[in-house]
C-alpha positions, 0 to 999 in steps of 0.5 A: 525272549533274549537270555543273553547279556552282554557283560565285562568281568575284569580279571587278575594274573592267577584267575580262575574261570570255572564253567560247568554242566548242571550235572556237576551241582545235580549230582546226588549223594545215597541220601538225596543230597545233590552236591549243589552250588556251596559245595563246590564253591568249597572246593573251589575256594579251596583249590584254587590254586592247584594246577588246573590238571589236578583240580580237575581230578580231584573234583572229579574224584570229589564228586565221585567219592559224594554220589558213591558211585562211579555211574553218575546220574547227569553229564558233566562238563568242566572248563577251566581257564587260567588267566596269565595276564 
């Protein structure tokens, strides 16, 4: 079975590309709720214009506050690209 698709997506200067592993959206709070895609989308919508280093730090801080634990259940990786031209 082939899972790779080739697509093209145009971008504008200032656009942000955010790639992340499932450890980000599967982080859980004390109620067992996950951080989930909708929370991540809201965070991106509110913070996408921040410098990348600040964006990254703020996102990790928010996820840790959400989960109320410095030990996350899963590893997490974030890759960010800001297009300039």
